[in-house]
mmJSON file of the N, C-alpha and C atoms, coordinates in Angstrom:
{"data_MODEL":{"atom_site":{
"group_PDB":["ATOM","ATOM","ATOM","ATOM","ATOM","ATOM","ATOM","ATOM","ATOM","ATOM","ATOM","ATOM","ATOM","ATOM","ATOM","ATOM","ATOM","ATOM","ATOM","ATOM","ATOM","ATOM","ATOM","ATOM","ATOM","ATOM","ATOM","ATOM","ATOM","ATOM","ATOM","ATOM","ATOM","ATOM","ATOM","ATOM","ATOM","ATOM","ATOM","ATOM","ATOM","ATOM","ATOM","ATOM","ATOM","ATOM","ATOM","ATOM","ATOM","ATOM","ATOM","ATOM","ATOM","ATOM","ATOM","ATOM","ATOM","ATOM","ATOM","ATOM","ATOM","ATOM","ATOM","ATOM","ATOM","ATOM","ATOM","ATOM","ATOM","ATOM","ATOM","ATOM","ATOM","ATOM","ATOM","ATOM","ATOM","ATOM","ATOM","ATOM","ATOM","ATOM","ATOM","ATOM","ATOM","ATOM","ATOM","ATOM","ATOM","ATOM","ATOM","ATOM","ATOM","ATOM","ATOM","ATOM","ATOM","ATOM","ATOM","ATOM","ATOM","ATOM","ATOM","ATOM","ATOM","ATOM","ATOM","ATOM","ATOM","ATOM","ATOM","ATOM","ATOM","ATOM","ATOM","ATOM","ATOM","ATOM","ATOM","ATOM","ATOM","ATOM","ATOM","ATOM","ATOM","ATOM","ATOM","ATOM","ATOM","ATOM","ATOM","ATOM","ATOM","ATOM","ATOM","ATOM","ATOM","ATOM","ATOM","ATOM","ATOM","ATOM","ATOM","ATOM","ATOM","ATOM","ATOM","ATOM","ATOM","ATOM","ATOM","ATOM","ATOM","ATOM","ATOM","ATOM","ATOM","ATOM","ATOM","ATOM","ATOM","ATOM","ATOM","ATOM","ATOM","ATOM","ATOM","ATOM","ATOM","ATOM","ATOM","ATOM","ATOM","ATOM","ATOM","ATOM","ATOM","ATOM","ATOM","ATOM","ATOM","ATOM","ATOM","ATOM","ATOM","ATOM","ATOM","ATOM","ATOM","ATOM","ATOM","ATOM","ATOM","ATOM","ATOM","ATOM","ATOM","ATOM","ATOM","ATOM","ATOM","ATOM","ATOM","ATOM","ATOM","ATOM","ATOM","ATOM","ATOM","ATOM","ATOM","ATOM","ATOM","ATOM","ATOM","ATOM","ATOM","ATOM","ATOM","ATOM","ATOM","ATOM"],
"id":[1,2,3,4,5,6,7,8,9,10,11,12,13,14,15,16,17,18,19,20,21,22,23,24,25,26,27,28,29,30,31,32,33,34,35,36,37,38,39,40,41,42,43,44,45,46,47,48,49,50,51,52,53,54,55,56,57,58,59,60,61,62,63,64,65,66,67,68,69,70,71,72,73,74,75,76,77,78,79,80,81,82,83,84,85,86,87,88,89,90,91,92,93,94,95,96,97,98,99,100,101,102,103,104,105,106,107,108,109,110,111,112,113,114,115,116,117,118,119,120,121,122,123,124,125,126,127,128,129,130,131,132,133,134,135,136,137,138,139,140,141,142,143,144,145,146,147,148,149,150,151,152,153,154,155,156,157,158,159,160,161,162,163,164,165,166,167,168,169,170,171,172,173,174,175,176,177,178,179,180,181,182,183,184,185,186,187,188,189,190,191,192,193,194,195,196,197,198,199,200,201,202,203,204,205,206,207,208,209,210,211,212,213,214,215,216,217,218,219,220,221,222],
"type_symbol":["N","C","C","N","C","C","N","C","C","N","C","C","N","C","C","N","C","C","N","C","C","N","C","C","N","C","C","N","C","C","N","C","C","N","C","C","N","C","C","N","C","C","N","C","C","N","C","C","N","C","C","N","C","C","N","C","C","N","C","C","N","C","C","N","C","C","N","C","C","N","C","C","N","C","C","N","C","C","N","C","C","N","C","C","N","C","C","N","C","C","N","C","C","N","C","C","N","C","C","N","C","C","N","C","C","N","C","C","N","C","C","N","C","C","N","C","C","N","C","C","N","C","C","N","C","C","N","C","C","N","C","C","N","C","C","N","C","C","N","C","C","N","C","C","N","C","C","N","C","C","N","C","C","N","C","C","N","C","C","N","C","C","N","C","C","N","C","C","N","C","C","N","C","C","N","C","C","N","C","C","N","C","C","N","C","C","N","C","C","N","C","C","N","C","C","N","C","C","N","C","C","N","C","C","N","C","C","N","C","C","N","C","C","N","C","C","N","C","C","N","C","C"],
"label_atom_id":["N","CA","C","N","CA","C","N","CA","C","N","CA","C","N","CA","C","N","CA","C","N","CA","C","N","CA","C","N","CA","C","N","CA","C","N","CA","C","N","CA","C","N","CA","C","N","CA","C","N","CA","C","N","CA","C","N","CA","C","N","CA","C","N","CA","C","N","CA","C","N","CA","C","N","CA","C","N","CA","C","N","CA","C","N","CA","C","N","CA","C","N","CA","C","N","CA","C","N","CA","C","N","CA","C","N","CA","C","N","CA","C","N","CA","C","N","CA","C","N","CA","C","N","CA","C","N","CA","C","N","CA","C","N","CA","C","N","CA","C","N","CA","C","N","CA","C","N","CA","C","N","CA","C","N","CA","C","N","CA","C","N","CA","C","N","CA","C","N","CA","C","N","CA","C","N","CA","C","N","CA","C","N","CA","C","N","CA","C","N","CA","C","N","CA","C","N","CA","C","N","CA","C","N","CA","C","N","CA","C","N","CA","C","N","CA","C","N","CA","C","N","CA","C","N","CA","C","N","CA","C","N","CA","C","N","CA","C","N","CA","C","N","CA","C","N","CA","C","N","CA","C","N","CA","C","N","CA","C"],
"label_alt_id":[null,null,null,null,null,null,null,null,null,null,null,null,null,null,null,null,null,null,null,null,null,null,null,null,null,null,null,null,null,null,null,null,null,null,null,null,null,null,null,null,null,null,null,null,null,null,null,null,null,null,null,null,null,null,null,null,null,null,null,null,null,null,null,null,null,null,null,null,null,null,null,null,null,null,null,null,null,null,null,null,null,null,null,null,null,null,null,null,null,null,null,null,null,null,null,null,null,null,null,null,null,null,null,null,null,null,null,null,null,null,null,null,null,null,null,null,null,null,null,null,null,null,null,null,null,null,null,null,null,null,null,null,null,null,null,null,null,null,null,null,null,null,null,null,null,null,null,null,null,null,null,null,null,null,null,null,null,null,null,null,null,null,null,null,null,null,null,null,null,null,null,null,null,null,null,null,null,null,null,null,null,null,null,null,null,null,null,null,null,null,null,null,null,null,null,null,null,null,null,null,null,null,null,null,null,null,null,null,null,null,null,null,null,null,null,null,null,null,null,null,null,null],
"label_comp_id":["UNK","UNK","UNK","UNK","UNK","UNK","UNK","UNK","UNK","UNK","UNK","UNK","UNK","UNK","UNK","UNK","UNK","UNK","UNK","UNK","UNK","UNK","UNK","UNK","UNK","UNK","UNK","UNK","UNK","UNK","UNK","UNK","UNK","UNK","UNK","UNK","UNK","UNK","UNK","UNK","UNK","UNK","UNK","UNK","UNK","UNK","UNK","UNK","UNK","UNK","UNK","UNK","UNK","UNK","UNK","UNK","UNK","UNK","UNK","UNK","UNK","UNK","UNK","UNK","UNK","UNK","UNK","UNK","UNK","UNK","UNK","UNK","UNK","UNK","UNK","UNK","UNK","UNK","UNK","UNK","UNK","UNK","UNK","UNK","UNK","UNK","UNK","UNK","UNK","UNK","UNK","UNK","UNK","UNK","UNK","UNK","UNK","UNK","UNK","UNK","UNK","UNK","UNK","UNK","UNK","UNK","UNK","UNK","UNK","UNK","UNK","UNK","UNK","UNK","UNK","UNK","UNK","UNK","UNK","UNK","UNK","UNK","UNK","UNK","UNK","UNK","UNK","UNK","UNK","UNK","UNK","UNK","UNK","UNK","UNK","UNK","UNK","UNK","UNK","UNK","UNK","UNK","UNK","UNK","UNK","UNK","UNK","UNK","UNK","UNK","UNK","UNK","UNK","UNK","UNK","UNK","UNK","UNK","UNK","UNK","UNK","UNK","UNK","UNK","UNK","UNK","UNK","UNK","UNK","UNK","UNK","UNK","UNK","UNK","UNK","UNK","UNK","UNK","UNK","UNK","UNK","UNK","UNK","UNK","UNK","UNK","UNK","UNK","UNK","UNK","UNK","UNK","UNK","UNK","UNK","UNK","UNK","UNK","UNK","UNK","UNK","UNK","UNK","UNK","UNK","UNK","UNK","UNK","UNK","UNK","UNK","UNK","UNK","UNK","UNK","UNK","UNK","UNK","UNK","UNK","UNK","UNK"],
"label_asym_id":["A","A","A","A","A","A","A","A","A","A","A","A","A","A","A","A","A","A","A","A","A","A","A","A","A","A","A","A","A","A","A","A","A","A","A","A","A","A","A","A","A","A","A","A","A","A","A","A","A","A","A","A","A","A","A","A","A","A","A","A","A","A","A","A","A","A","A","A","A","A","A","A","A","A","A","A","A","A","A","A","A","A","A","A","A","A","A","A","A","A","A","A","A","A","A","A","A","A","A","A","A","A","A","A","A","A","A","A","A","A","A","A","A","A","A","A","A","A","A","A","A","A","A","A","A","A","A","A","A","A","A","A","A","A","A","A","A","A","A","A","A","A","A","A","A","A","A","A","A","A","A","A","A","A","A","A","A","A","A","A","A","A","A","A","A","A","A","A","A","A","A","A","A","A","A","A","A","A","A","A","A","A","A","A","A","A","A","A","A","A","A","A","A","A","A","A","A","A","A","A","A","A","A","A","A","A","A","A","A","A","A","A","A","A","A","A","A","A","A","A","A","A"],
"label_entity_id":["1","1","1","1","1","1","1","1","1","1","1","1","1","1","1","1","1","1","1","1","1","1","1","1","1","1","1","1","1","1","1","1","1","1","1","1","1","1","1","1","1","1","1","1","1","1","1","1","1","1","1","1","1","1","1","1","1","1","1","1","1","1","1","1","1","1","1","1","1","1","1","1","1","1","1","1","1","1","1","1","1","1","1","1","1","1","1","1","1","1","1","1","1","1","1","1","1","1","1","1","1","1","1","1","1","1","1","1","1","1","1","1","1","1","1","1","1","1","1","1","1","1","1","1","1","1","1","1","1","1","1","1","1","1","1","1","1","1","1","1","1","1","1","1","1","1","1","1","1","1","1","1","1","1","1","1","1","1","1","1","1","1","1","1","1","1","1","1","1","1","1","1","1","1","1","1","1","1","1","1","1","1","1","1","1","1","1","1","1","1","1","1","1","1","1","1","1","1","1","1","1","1","1","1","1","1","1","1","1","1","1","1","1","1","1","1","1","1","1","1","1","1"],
"label_seq_id":[1,1,1,2,2,2,3,3,3,4,4,4,5,5,5,6,6,6,7,7,7,8,8,8,9,9,9,10,10,10,11,11,11,12,12,12,13,13,13,14,14,14,15,15,15,16,16,16,17,17,17,18,18,18,19,19,19,20,20,20,21,21,21,22,22,22,23,23,23,24,24,24,25,25,25,26,26,26,27,27,27,28,28,28,29,29,29,30,30,30,31,31,31,32,32,32,33,33,33,34,34,34,35,35,35,36,36,36,37,37,37,38,38,38,39,39,39,40,40,40,41,41,41,42,42,42,43,43,43,44,44,44,45,45,45,46,46,46,47,47,47,48,48,48,49,49,49,50,50,50,51,51,51,52,52,52,53,53,53,54,54,54,55,55,55,56,56,56,57,57,57,58,58,58,59,59,59,60,60,60,61,61,61,62,62,62,63,63,63,64,64,64,65,65,65,66,66,66,67,67,67,68,68,68,69,69,69,70,70,70,71,71,71,72,72,72,73,73,73,74,74,74],
"pdbx_PDB_ins_code":[null,null,null,null,null,null,null,null,null,null,null,null,null,null,null,null,null,null,null,null,null,null,null,null,null,null,null,null,null,null,null,null,null,null,null,null,null,null,null,null,null,null,null,null,null,null,null,null,null,null,null,null,null,null,null,null,null,null,null,null,null,null,null,null,null,null,null,null,null,null,null,null,null,null,null,null,null,null,null,null,null,null,null,null,null,null,null,null,null,null,null,null,null,null,null,null,null,null,null,null,null,null,null,null,null,null,null,null,null,null,null,null,null,null,null,null,null,null,null,null,null,null,null,null,null,null,null,null,null,null,null,null,null,null,null,null,null,null,null,null,null,null,null,null,null,null,null,null,null,null,null,null,null,null,null,null,null,null,null,null,null,null,null,null,null,null,null,null,null,null,null,null,null,null,null,null,null,null,null,null,null,null,null,null,null,null,null,null,null,null,null,null,null,null,null,null,null,null,null,null,null,null,null,null,null,null,null,null,null,null,null,null,null,null,null,null,null,null,null,null,null,null],
"Cartn_x":[-27.338,-28.447,-29.624,-30.191,-31.082,-32.021,-31.014,-30.607,-31.559,-30.413,-31.025,-32.328,-33.076,-34.578,-35.443,-34.57,-35.749,-35.771,-34.716,-34.082,-35.676,-35.102,-36.625,-37.485,-38.34,-39.862,-40.056,-38.909,-39.712,-39.677,-39.254,-39.087,-40.1,-40.951,-42.05,-42.85,-43.113,-44.03,-43.803,-42.83,-43.258,-43.994,-43.38,-43.741,-45.349,-45.578,-47.588,-47.933,-47.337,-48.115,-48.063,-47.363,-47.124,-48.119,-48.161,-49.348,-50.157,-50.877,-52.136,-52.777,-51.483,-51.61,-52.35,-51.41,-51.723,-53.139,-53.982,-55.386,-55.961,-55.932,-56.328,-56.642,-55.789,-55.555,-56.243,-56.598,-57.125,-58.323,-59.2,-60.659,-61.706,-62.292,-63.491,-64.42,-64.003,-64.598,-64.892,-66.229,-65.884,-65.277,-65.304,-63.625,-63.761,-64.352,-64.761,-64.133,-64.428,-63.992,-62.547,-62.003,-60.647,-60.201,-60.56,-59.467,-60.071,-60.151,-60.304,-59.509,-58.975,-58.801,-56.822,-56.588,-55.291,-54.914,-55.067,-55.577,-54.85,-56.016,-55.185,-54.007,-54.392,-52.765,-51.223,-51.613,-50.465,-50.25,-50.837,-51.101,-50.431,-50.676,-50.015,-48.55,-48.396,-47.018,-46.039,-47.046,-46.409,-45.726,-46.746,-46.89,-45.194,-45.526,-44.142,-43.005,-42.911,-41.63,-41.122,-42.241,-41.633,-42.514,-43.128,-43.234,-43.608,-42.981,-43.658,-44.371,-44.048,-45.704,-46.97,-47.121,-47.831,-49.141,-47.753,-47.888,-48.676,-47.868,-48.343,-49.433,-50.048,-51.573,-52.902,-52.122,-53.154,-52.693,-51.968,-52.373,-52.482,-53.226,-53.88,-55.165,-55.636,-57.477,-57.624,-56.683,-57.23,-56.617,-55.97,-56.34,-57.504,-58.166,-59.264,-60.254,-60.074,-61.92,-61.499,-59.977,-60.23,-60.832,-60.494,-61.104,-62.528,-62.799,-64.553,-65.323,-64.328,-65.086,-64.784,-63.945,-64.265,-62.965,-62.411,-61.52,-60.194,-60.166,-59.262,-57.735,-56.626,-55.417,-54.615,-54.005,-53.003,-51.946],
"Cartn_y":[-0.183,-0.797,-0.598,1.12,1.746,0.392,0.232,-0.555,-2.047,-2.672,-3.76,-3.915,-3.363,-3.719,-3.113,-2.467,-2.137,-2.925,-3.664,-4.827,-6.054,-6.037,-7.144,-7.044,-5.848,-5.532,-5.576,-5.345,-5.466,-7.673,-7.844,-9.038,-10.079,-9.838,-9.826,-9.269,-8.543,-7.346,-9.046,-8.8,-9.729,-10.945,-12.001,-12.765,-12.532,-12.127,-11.403,-11.078,-10.498,-9.977,-11.634,-12.056,-13.422,-14.256,-14.755,-15.258,-14.735,-13.207,-12.829,-13.769,-13.281,-13.605,-15.016,-16.14,-17.256,-17.93,-16.358,-16.905,-16.774,-14.971,-14.491,-15.85,-16.056,-17.011,-18.248,-18.96,-19.896,-20.274,-18.441,-18.251,-18.661,-18.897,-19.263,-18.261,-17.577,-15.902,-15.275,-14.968,-14.797,-14.019,-13.845,-12.995,-12.024,-11.405,-9.703,-9.112,-10.105,-10.079,-10.224,-11.44,-11.851,-10.722,-10.049,-9.259,-8.226,-7.511,-6.398,-6.945,-7.848,-8.56,-8.768,-9.098,-8.624,-7.551,-6.411,-4.579,-4.342,-4.529,-4.374,-4.195,-5.862,-6.457,-6.241,-5.699,-5.328,-3.848,-2.628,-1.393,-2.075,-2.552,-3.004,-2.95,-4.015,-4.023,-2.718,-2.379,-0.94,-0.394,0.322,0.651,0.763,-0.208,-0.992,-0.619,-0.572,-0.133,1.529,2.162,3.051,4.329,3.118,3.418,2.33,1.498,-0.346,0.049,0.83,0.93,1.259,2.3,2.298,1.044,0.286,-1.236,-1.563,-1.847,-2.91,-2.568,-1.602,-1.048,-1.198,-1.099,-1.529,-3.121,-3.673,-5.002,-5.787,-5.125,-5.469,-5.199,-4.277,-4.031,-4.92,-5.054,-6.551,-8.048,-8.288,-9.319,-9.57,-8.868,-8.601,-8.799,-7.865,-8.181,-9.576,-10.698,-12.181,-12.557,-12.234,-12.992,-12.647,-11.661,-11.117,-12.153,-12.145,-12.892,-14.988,-14.485,-16.206,-17.199,-16.523,-17.461,-17.255,-18.453,-19.481,-18.804,-19.082,-18.546,-20.026,-19.98,-21.297,-21.625],
"Cartn_z":[61.628,62.802,62.109,62.096,61.257,60.162,59.261,58.151,58.145,59.563,59.158,59.64,60.378,61.277,59.956,58.867,57.646,56.772,56.647,56.296,56.886,57.825,58.53,58.55,58.856,58.359,57.109,56.409,54.714,54.421,54.917,55.134,55.782,57.181,57.782,56.653,56.117,55.681,54.098,53.322,52.327,52.466,53.773,53.921,54.108,54.868,54.76,53.675,52.303,51.121,50.419,50.362,50.218,50.347,51.817,52.618,51.715,51.96,51.271,50.073,49.059,47.975,47.883,48.946,48.283,48.762,49.571,50.495,49.28,48.308,47.162,45.99,45.898,44.408,45.248,46.019,46.381,47.215,46.912,47.219,46.399,46.936,46.045,46.213,45.026,45.26,43.908,43.008,42.138,41.325,40.105,39.255,39.652,39.416,39.65,41.131,42.359,44.009,44.298,43.337,42.654,42.363,40.972,40.508,41.416,42.1,43.251,44.56,44.98,46.203,45.616,44.355,43.868,43.702,42.315,42.178,44.14,44.812,46.516,46.607,46.105,47.093,46.292,44.869,44.289,44.519,44.984,45.494,46.933,47.635,49.045,48.69,47.593,47.644,46.472,45.951,45.443,46.313,47.231,48.592,49.684,49.379,50.927,50.185,49.087,48.289,48.834,49.356,49.51,51.186,51.296,53.228,53.673,54.748,54.753,55.857,56.813,57.723,57.332,56.259,55.542,54.621,54.407,53.844,54.736,55.801,56.812,57.596,57.319,57.561,56.723,55.174,54.653,54.783,54.194,54.492,55.785,56.659,58.213,57.894,56.849,56.529,55.585,54.787,53.446,54.04,55.145,55.931,56.695,57.18,57.726,56.906,56.074,55.227,54.063,53.94,53.605,54.845,56.213,57.491,57.71,57.314,56.856,55.548,54.667,53.566,53.962,54.725,54.775,54.311,53.779,52.999,53.694,53.67,55.094,54.623,55.681,55.409,55.218,54.142,53.679,54.445],
"occupancy":[1.0,1.0,1.0,1.0,1.0,1.0,1.0,1.0,1.0,1.0,1.0,1.0,1.0,1.0,1.0,1.0,1.0,1.0,1.0,1.0,1.0,1.0,1.0,1.0,1.0,1.0,1.0,1.0,1.0,1.0,1.0,1.0,1.0,1.0,1.0,1.0,1.0,1.0,1.0,1.0,1.0,1.0,1.0,1.0,1.0,1.0,1.0,1.0,1.0,1.0,1.0,1.0,1.0,1.0,1.0,1.0,1.0,1.0,1.0,1.0,1.0,1.0,1.0,1.0,1.0,1.0,1.0,1.0,1.0,1.0,1.0,1.0,1.0,1.0,1.0,1.0,1.0,1.0,1.0,1.0,1.0,1.0,1.0,1.0,1.0,1.0,1.0,1.0,1.0,1.0,1.0,1.0,1.0,1.0,1.0,1.0,1.0,1.0,1.0,1.0,1.0,1.0,1.0,1.0,1.0,1.0,1.0,1.0,1.0,1.0,1.0,1.0,1.0,1.0,1.0,1.0,1.0,1.0,1.0,1.0,1.0,1.0,1.0,1.0,1.0,1.0,1.0,1.0,1.0,1.0,1.0,1.0,1.0,1.0,1.0,1.0,1.0,1.0,1.0,1.0,1.0,1.0,1.0,1.0,1.0,1.0,1.0,1.0,1.0,1.0,1.0,1.0,1.0,1.0,1.0,1.0,1.0,1.0,1.0,1.0,1.0,1.0,1.0,1.0,1.0,1.0,1.0,1.0,1.0,1.0,1.0,1.0,1.0,1.0,1.0,1.0,1.0,1.0,1.0,1.0,1.0,1.0,1.0,1.0,1.0,1.0,1.0,1.0,1.0,1.0,1.0,1.0,1.0,1.0,1.0,1.0,1.0,1.0,1.0,1.0,1.0,1.0,1.0,1.0,1.0,1.0,1.0,1.0,1.0,1.0,1.0,1.0,1.0,1.0,1.0,1.0,1.0,1.0,1.0,1.0,1.0,1.0],
"B_iso_or_equiv":[0.0,0.0,0.0,0.0,0.0,0.0,0.0,0.0,0.0,0.0,0.0,0.0,0.0,0.0,0.0,0.0,0.0,0.0,0.0,0.0,0.0,0.0,0.0,0.0,0.0,0.0,0.0,0.0,0.0,0.0,0.0,0.0,0.0,0.0,0.0,0.0,0.0,0.0,0.0,0.0,0.0,0.0,0.0,0.0,0.0,0.0,0.0,0.0,0.0,0.0,0.0,0.0,0.0,0.0,0.0,0.0,0.0,0.0,0.0,0.0,0.0,0.0,0.0,0.0,0.0,0.0,0.0,0.0,0.0,0.0,0.0,0.0,0.0,0.0,0.0,0.0,0.0,0.0,0.0,0.0,0.0,0.0,0.0,0.0,0.0,0.0,0.0,0.0,0.0,0.0,0.0,0.0,0.0,0.0,0.0,0.0,0.0,0.0,0.0,0.0,0.0,0.0,0.0,0.0,0.0,0.0,0.0,0.0,0.0,0.0,0.0,0.0,0.0,0.0,0.0,0.0,0.0,0.0,0.0,0.0,0.0,0.0,0.0,0.0,0.0,0.0,0.0,0.0,0.0,0.0,0.0,0.0,0.0,0.0,0.0,0.0,0.0,0.0,0.0,0.0,0.0,0.0,0.0,0.0,0.0,0.0,0.0,0.0,0.0,0.0,0.0,0.0,0.0,0.0,0.0,0.0,0.0,0.0,0.0,0.0,0.0,0.0,0.0,0.0,0.0,0.0,0.0,0.0,0.0,0.0,0.0,0.0,0.0,0.0,0.0,0.0,0.0,0.0,0.0,0.0,0.0,0.0,0.0,0.0,0.0,0.0,0.0,0.0,0.0,0.0,0.0,0.0,0.0,0.0,0.0,0.0,0.0,0.0,0.0,0.0,0.0,0.0,0.0,0.0,0.0,0.0,0.0,0.0,0.0,0.0,0.0,0.0,0.0,0.0,0.0,0.0,0.0,0.0,0.0,0.0,0.0,0.0],
"pdbx_formal_charge":[null,null,null,null,null,null,null,null,null,null,null,null,null,null,null,null,null,null,null,null,null,null,null,null,null,null,null,null,null,null,null,null,null,null,null,null,null,null,null,null,null,null,null,null,null,null,null,null,null,null,null,null,null,null,null,null,null,null,null,null,null,null,null,null,null,null,null,null,null,null,null,null,null,null,null,null,null,null,null,null,null,null,null,null,null,null,null,null,null,null,null,null,null,null,null,null,null,null,null,null,null,null,null,null,null,null,null,null,null,null,null,null,null,null,null,null,null,null,null,null,null,null,null,null,null,null,null,null,null,null,null,null,null,null,null,null,null,null,null,null,null,null,null,null,null,null,null,null,null,null,null,null,null,null,null,null,null,null,null,null,null,null,null,null,null,null,null,null,null,null,null,null,null,null,null,null,null,null,null,null,null,null,null,null,null,null,null,null,null,null,null,null,null,null,null,null,null,null,null,null,null,null,null,null,null,null,null,null,null,null,null,null,null,null,null,null,null,null,null,null,null,null],
"auth_seq_id":[1,1,1,2,2,2,3,3,3,4,4,4,5,5,5,6,6,6,7,7,7,8,8,8,9,9,9,10,10,10,11,11,11,12,12,12,13,13,13,14,14,14,15,15,15,16,16,16,17,17,17,18,18,18,19,19,19,20,20,20,21,21,21,22,22,22,23,23,23,24,24,24,25,25,25,26,26,26,27,27,27,28,28,28,29,29,29,30,30,30,31,31,31,32,32,32,33,33,33,34,34,34,35,35,35,36,36,36,37,37,37,38,38,38,39,39,39,40,40,40,41,41,41,42,42,42,43,43,43,44,44,44,45,45,45,46,46,46,47,47,47,48,48,48,49,49,49,50,50,50,51,51,51,52,52,52,53,53,53,54,54,54,55,55,55,56,56,56,57,57,57,58,58,58,59,59,59,60,60,60,61,61,61,62,62,62,63,63,63,64,64,64,65,65,65,66,66,66,67,67,67,68,68,68,69,69,69,70,70,70,71,71,71,72,72,72,73,73,73,74,74,74],
"auth_comp_id":["UNK","UNK","UNK","UNK","UNK","UNK","UNK","UNK","UNK","UNK","UNK","UNK","UNK","UNK","UNK","UNK","UNK","UNK","UNK","UNK","UNK","UNK","UNK","UNK","UNK","UNK","UNK","UNK","UNK","UNK","UNK","UNK","UNK","UNK","UNK","UNK","UNK","UNK","UNK","UNK","UNK","UNK","UNK","UNK","UNK","UNK","UNK","UNK","UNK","UNK","UNK","UNK","UNK","UNK","UNK","UNK","UNK","UNK","UNK","UNK","UNK","UNK","UNK","UNK","UNK","UNK","UNK","UNK","UNK","UNK","UNK","UNK","UNK","UNK","UNK","UNK","UNK","UNK","UNK","UNK","UNK","UNK","UNK","UNK","UNK","UNK","UNK","UNK","UNK","UNK","UNK","UNK","UNK","UNK","UNK","UNK","UNK","UNK","UNK","UNK","UNK","UNK","UNK","UNK","UNK","UNK","UNK","UNK","UNK","UNK","UNK","UNK","UNK","UNK","UNK","UNK","UNK","UNK","UNK","UNK","UNK","UNK","UNK","UNK","UNK","UNK","UNK","UNK","UNK","UNK","UNK","UNK","UNK","UNK","UNK","UNK","UNK","UNK","UNK","UNK","UNK","UNK","UNK","UNK","UNK","UNK","UNK","UNK","UNK","UNK","UNK","UNK","UNK","UNK","UNK","UNK","UNK","UNK","UNK","UNK","UNK","UNK","UNK","UNK","UNK","UNK","UNK","UNK","UNK","UNK","UNK","UNK","UNK","UNK","UNK","UNK","UNK","UNK","UNK","UNK","UNK","UNK","UNK","UNK","UNK","UNK","UNK","UNK","UNK","UNK","UNK","UNK","UNK","UNK","UNK","UNK","UNK","UNK","UNK","UNK","UNK","UNK","UNK","UNK","UNK","UNK","UNK","UNK","UNK","UNK","UNK","UNK","UNK","UNK","UNK","UNK","UNK","UNK","UNK","UNK","UNK","UNK"],
"auth_asym_id":["A","A","A","A","A","A","A","A","A","A","A","A","A","A","A","A","A","A","A","A","A","A","A","A","A","A","A","A","A","A","A","A","A","A","A","A","A","A","A","A","A","A","A","A","A","A","A","A","A","A","A","A","A","A","A","A","A","A","A","A","A","A","A","A","A","A","A","A","A","A","A","A","A","A","A","A","A","A","A","A","A","A","A","A","A","A","A","A","A","A","A","A","A","A","A","A","A","A","A","A","A","A","A","A","A","A","A","A","A","A","A","A","A","A","A","A","A","A","A","A","A","A","A","A","A","A","A","A","A","A","A","A","A","A","A","A","A","A","A","A","A","A","A","A","A","A","A","A","A","A","A","A","A","A","A","A","A","A","A","A","A","A","A","A","A","A","A","A","A","A","A","A","A","A","A","A","A","A","A","A","A","A","A","A","A","A","A","A","A","A","A","A","A","A","A","A","A","A","A","A","A","A","A","A","A","A","A","A","A","A","A","A","A","A","A","A","A","A","A","A","A","A"],
"auth_atom_id":["N","CA","C","N","CA","C","N","CA","C","N","CA","C","N","CA","C","N","CA","C","N","CA","C","N","CA","C","N","CA","C","N","CA","C","N","CA","C","N","CA","C","N","CA","C","N","CA","C","N","CA","C","N","CA","C","N","CA","C","N","CA","C","N","CA","C","N","CA","C","N","CA","C","N","CA","C","N","CA","C","N","CA","C","N","CA","C","N","CA","C","N","CA","C","N","CA","C","N","CA","C","N","CA","C","N","CA","C","N","CA","C","N","CA","C","N","CA","C","N","CA","C","N","CA","C","N","CA","C","N","CA","C","N","CA","C","N","CA","C","N","CA","C","N","CA","C","N","CA","C","N","CA","C","N","CA","C","N","CA","C","N","CA","C","N","CA","C","N","CA","C","N","CA","C","N","CA","C","N","CA","C","N","CA","C","N","CA","C","N","CA","C","N","CA","C","N","CA","C","N","CA","C","N","CA","C","N","CA","C","N","CA","C","N","CA","C","N","CA","C","N","CA","C","N","CA","C","N","CA","C","N","CA","C","N","CA","C","N","CA","C","N","CA","C","N","CA","C","N","CA","C","N","CA","C","N","CA","C"],
"pdbx_PDB_model_num":[1,1,1,1,1,1,1,1,1,1,1,1,1,1,1,1,1,1,1,1,1,1,1,1,1,1,1,1,1,1,1,1,1,1,1,1,1,1,1,1,1,1,1,1,1,1,1,1,1,1,1,1,1,1,1,1,1,1,1,1,1,1,1,1,1,1,1,1,1,1,1,1,1,1,1,1,1,1,1,1,1,1,1,1,1,1,1,1,1,1,1,1,1,1,1,1,1,1,1,1,1,1,1,1,1,1,1,1,1,1,1,1,1,1,1,1,1,1,1,1,1,1,1,1,1,1,1,1,1,1,1,1,1,1,1,1,1,1,1,1,1,1,1,1,1,1,1,1,1,1,1,1,1,1,1,1,1,1,1,1,1,1,1,1,1,1,1,1,1,1,1,1,1,1,1,1,1,1,1,1,1,1,1,1,1,1,1,1,1,1,1,1,1,1,1,1,1,1,1,1,1,1,1,1,1,1,1,1,1,1,1,1,1,1,1,1,1,1,1,1,1,1]
}}}
């Protein structure tokens, strides 16, 4: 049962990461900003392999920053 819960959480996180990647890819921001956001997304993806909770927290922070930058949710 625990394994099923972990898989479900990973699926939710994967969908959120995919959405964040789409937002960054379509953002009208300077190249340096896009590179930094992409680097942070890759870091969250790497963390997700070992710690779903920490990856979720990091993604929450990054998503809030995307909102603050006015990058629309696609």
